N, C-alpha and C positions, 0 to 999 in steps of 0.2 A: 344414825349416820349412814346408815349402809340405807338405809327405807327414803332418806333424804337423796343419794347418791340414784336410785332406784327410778326416781320420781323426776329426778332431772333426767334423765335419759330416756323415758319414756315422754317427757315435754319433747326433747329433742327430735325426739322419733317422729311426732304429731307434727312437732314445727318443719322437721325435715319433707313429711307426705304431701304438707301444704306449700312447700316452698317446691315442690316439684311439679306444679300447680300453679302457681305464681308466682310471676316473674322479680326479679329484684332478690328473690331470698333464693341462697343454693343450696334446695332443698336437699340433696342424695351427700354433698359433703355435712350436714348438720343433722342427718342420722346416724351419719357415720361417727359425728362427735357421741353420738350415747351412747354406741358401742364402746367406744376410747373411754368415756367416764368410767362406762362396768370392768374394763379393761385395770384404768388405770388404778382405783382402787381394791381392787383384786373381791368386788364382791359379787361381780356376775360368774353364779355357777349355773346348771341348766340342774333338773327334775334328778339326773344323774349322778352331780357333784361336781361335774366336766367343767372346768372357768374357761372366761375367755380366749383363747390364746393366743403370743404374737402372731402365728402363722393365721389365722382366724383374720385379725386385722389386719395384716399387710395385705392380705389374699382381697378382703373386701375392700379397703385403701385403694389397691389399684384398681381395681373393680370402679370404685367413685370416680376415680381421677380418669377413666375410659370413656365413661359415661357424663360425665360432666365435659370429655372436649368432643365429643363424639355430636354432642347435642347443640356445640356452634355450628358443626359442621355441614348436619343433619341439611336442615333447611334448607342453605346454601345449595348442597347437592342437588336437592328436590327442585328448587329454584331452577336452578341453571338446566339440568335435565328435561325441564318443559320449556325452553324459553326465555325462561323472565330474568328481569334483571334485577339489578340492588335496591331499584326500588320498589319492585314488591316485597322484596324480602323485607324493607325499612316498613314497609307500607304496614305487613304484617305484624309488626311489631307495634308500630303505634296502633293498629285497629286491637292489637290486645291490649294494651292498659287502657284505651278508651275503655273496651267493653269488661273491665273486669269490675264494672257498677253492674251488671248486669249478668255475672257470673252463675253458671260456667257458659250457656246457652251465650253469653255476649263478649266472651272470650274467642268461641269457637268462629261465632259470625263475625265477630268483628277483626280477628286477625286474618280471615277468608275475602273482607270488603276492602280494606284497609288494602293488603295486598293487588287487588283488582281494579282497584280507583285508582292506585299510584301506579301503577303500569299501565293501566289507559291513558291516565294524562300525561307521563311523561317519554311515551315509546307510541309511536303514530304507528302501531302493528295492526290495530282495531279490535275489536269486544272480546273475537274467538280468540287472538292470541295474550289477551287482558286473559281472559275465563282460564287457559290452561297454564299460564303461570300463577296466578292464585290460587288452583289446583296444586302447581307443584308444591309452592308456599307451603301452603296450608297441611299440605301431606308431611310432609320435612316438621313441621311445628309440631304434628299430628305423634310422628316417632321418637322424636328428644324427648317430645312431653311424656309420652308413654314409657318410653326406657325408666327415664330419671321418677316416675310416680312405681314403675315392677320394681326398682333397684330399692327405693326408700320405703315401699312394704315389707320387702325382704327382711331389711334392716329395722324395719321396729317388730317384724316377726319375732325377730333374734333379739331385740334387746327385752322384749316382753319375757322368753323363754329366759334370757338368764338372768334379769331382771328379777325372779321369784324363785 
């Protein structure tokens, strides 16, 4: 049973990393579930024999919650900081979803182009302002995705350390 739980925890960690990059999957919470599995079944110990502790689980749970919340606000903040509107934010999301087909370059370019085109279409501020808003939206997306990916990779490392 221990090996099955370890494998499930590792699968959760891998899906969590993918979910940090792909929209629609809650990446960091799924990675945290992998750590939770090792905690619940009590087979998660590192090389020194130390188990996954309640404190570790709670601290990482708070980190996951904070990063998940930040991920919603960072793109809006960067878009507003550069003078963009909600149209740029929505365009970035649509471009990201369409760009999944050509991952990862398509996601990055899709996010940028979606924000640019939506800002250009819905606001009469000109191409330079639309470009500025697109850069802000893109930077917000990259920052949020980067934070989620970093946390998911660290959680994956912890899962590997405690699973074997």
